[in-house]
C-alpha positions in Angstrom: 0.1 0.1 0.1 1.2 3.2 -0.8 1.0 6.0 1.2 2.3 9.4 0.1 0.7 12.0 2.3 1.9 10.3 5.4 5.7 10.1 4.0 5.2 13.5 2.9 3.9 14.9 5.8 6.6 13.7 8.4 9.7 16.1 9.6 12.4 15.0 7.9 15.3 13.3 10.1 18.7 14.1 10.3 21.9 11.3 12.1 22.5 13.0 15.0 20.2 15.8 14.9 17.1 15.9 17.6 13.9 14.3 16.3 11.2 16.9 16.2 8.5 14.0 16.6 8.5 11.3 19.2 8.0 7.5 18.7 4.9 7.4 20.4 3.2 10.5 18.5 4.3 9.0 15.1 3.0 5.5 15.8 -0.6 7.3 16.8 -0.3 8.9 13.5 0.5 5.9 11.5 -2.7 4.2 14.2 -4.7 6.6 12.1 -3.3 6.2 8.8 -2.2 2.7 7.8 -4.5 -0.5 7.0 -5.2 -3.0 10.1 -2.2 -5.1 8.6 0.2 -2.3 7.6 0.0 -1.5 11.1 0.7 -4.8 12.7 3.6 -5.0 10.4 4.9 -1.6 12.2 4.4 -3.1 15.6 6.2 -6.0 14.8 9.3 -4.5 13.5 9.2 -2.2 16.6 8.3 -4.9 19.3 9.6 -7.9 17.6 6.6 -10.0 17.1 5.6 -12.4 13.9 6.3 -10.2 10.8 4.9 -10.7 7.0 7.2 -8.5 4.5 10.6 -8.6 3.4 11.5 -5.3 4.9 11.1 -6.9 8.6 12.7 -10.1 8.0 15.8 -8.4 5.9 15.9 -6.1 8.8 16.4 -8.4 11.4 18.7 -10.5 9.0 21.1 -7.9 8.9 20.5 -6.8 12.4 21.2 -10.1 13.4 24.4 -9.9 11.5 25.7 -6.7 12.5 25.3 -7.9 16.3 27.1 -11.2 14.9 30.3 -8.9 13.8 30.0 -6.7 16.6 30.6 -10.2 18.7 33.4 -11.6 16.8 35.2 -8.1 17.3 34.6 -8.6 20.6 35.3 -12.0 21.2 39.0 -11.5 19.9 39.4 -8.7 21.8 39.3 -10.8 24.7 40.0 -13.9 23.4 36.6 -15.3 24.2 35.0 -18.1 22.5 32.5 -16.6 19.5 30.4 -19.4 18.9 27.9 -19.1 21.7 27.4 -15.3 21.1 26.4 -15.6 17.4 23.2 -16.5 15.7 22.0 -17.7 12.4 20.8 -15.5 9.8 19.6 -15.4 5.8 21.9 -13.8 3.7 25.3 -12.2 4.1 26.6 -8.7 3.2 29.9 -8.0 3.0 29.6 -3.8 3.0 27.5 -4.6 6.8 30.7 -6.6 8.1 33.4 -4.3 6.3 31.4 -1.5 8.4 31.1 -3.1 11.4 35.3 -3.8 11.4 35.8 -0.3 11.1 33.3 0.7 13.5 34.6 -1.7 16.2 38.1 -0.2 15.2 37.1 2.9 17.3 39.0 3.0 20.4 36.4 4.8 22.0 33.6 3.2 23.3 31.0 6.1 22.5 32.2 6.5 18.7 31.9 3.1 18.3 28.4 2.7 18.9 27.8 6.2 17.3 28.9 4.4 13.9 26.8 1.3 14.7 23.8 3.5 15.1 25.1 5.0 11.6 25.3 2.0 10.3 21.5 1.1 11.0 20.8 4.5 10.2 21.6 3.6 6.5 20.4 0.3 6.1 16.9 1.2 7.3 17.3 3.8 4.3 18.7 1.1 1.6 15.9 -0.8 2.5 13.3 1.9 1.5 14.9 2.8 -1.5 12.5 3.2 -4.4 9.7 2.5 -2.0 9.9 5.6 0.1 6.3 6.3 0.2 5.4 2.7 0.5 4.9 1.1 3.9 8.7 0.2 3.4 9.3 4.4 4.0 6.8 4.2 6.6 8.7 1.2 8.3 12.6 2.6 7.4 11.1 6.4 8.9 10.4 4.1 12.3 13.6 2.7 12.5 15.4 5.9 11.8 13.0 7.9 14.4 14.0 5.1 16.9 17.4 5.5 16.3 17.1 9.4 16.5 15.9 8.8 19.8 17.8 6.4 21.4 20.9 8.9 20.4 19.4 11.9 22.3 19.9 10.1 25.2 23.8 9.3 24.7 25.9 11.8 25.8 29.9 11.3 27.5 29.1 12.6 30.8 26.3 10.3 31.3 28.2 7.4 30.1 31.4 8.0 32.2 28.9 8.4 35.4 27.1 5.1 34.6 30.4 3.2 33.8 31.5 5.0 37.5 28.2 3.7 39.3 28.8 0.3 37.4 32.3 0.2 38.7 31.6 1.3 42.4 28.7 -1.3 42.1 31.1 -4.4 41.2 33.5 -3.4 44.0 30.9 -3.1 46.9 30.5 -6.4 45.2 33.6 -7.8 45.6 34.2 -6.6 49.2 31.2 -8.0 50.4 32.6 -11.4 48.8 35.5 -10.7 50.6 37.7 -10.2 47.6 40.1 -7.4 47.7 41.9 -5.5 45.4 45.4 -5.0 44.5 47.4 -3.7 47.4 44.5 -3.6 49.6 44.6 -6.1 52.8 41.4 -8.0 53.8 
């Protein structure tokens, strides 16, 4: 089904820029405009339910491939066996593997994650190419809007605070278990 009026009325999205519409507002708009089958497909994409479209199936396979590539990079960095963390997927995208490898080469974890989100953004755009006003265009917009909202919650200061909190909790658990750090006496 085609949705030219809906798609044309949506505010533009740019990677890294704050979205001018929330995902909740977008879903409410789609609930009014999409057929019930197409809205169910949007819901399946965003919530992980059963899907019928090639777009959702392809997105899920590429997302799995992306996550597998990340798992391989992290396992190699830590000298850990990767097999328990790899999931099956259909197809193989060489460019996606290369892009993930490049993203994982960043030393800064925030830069790595930003680059991985950028890869997802481009993938969502690619899947809707030549279908911008069809359901695929709506689904692509939903993915990019979700990414844009996620990125708004990220900042280096917050990340450092969360890492410090995690480290403090880990140290407390270690002390409670009777473990001590280097140079500390029990």
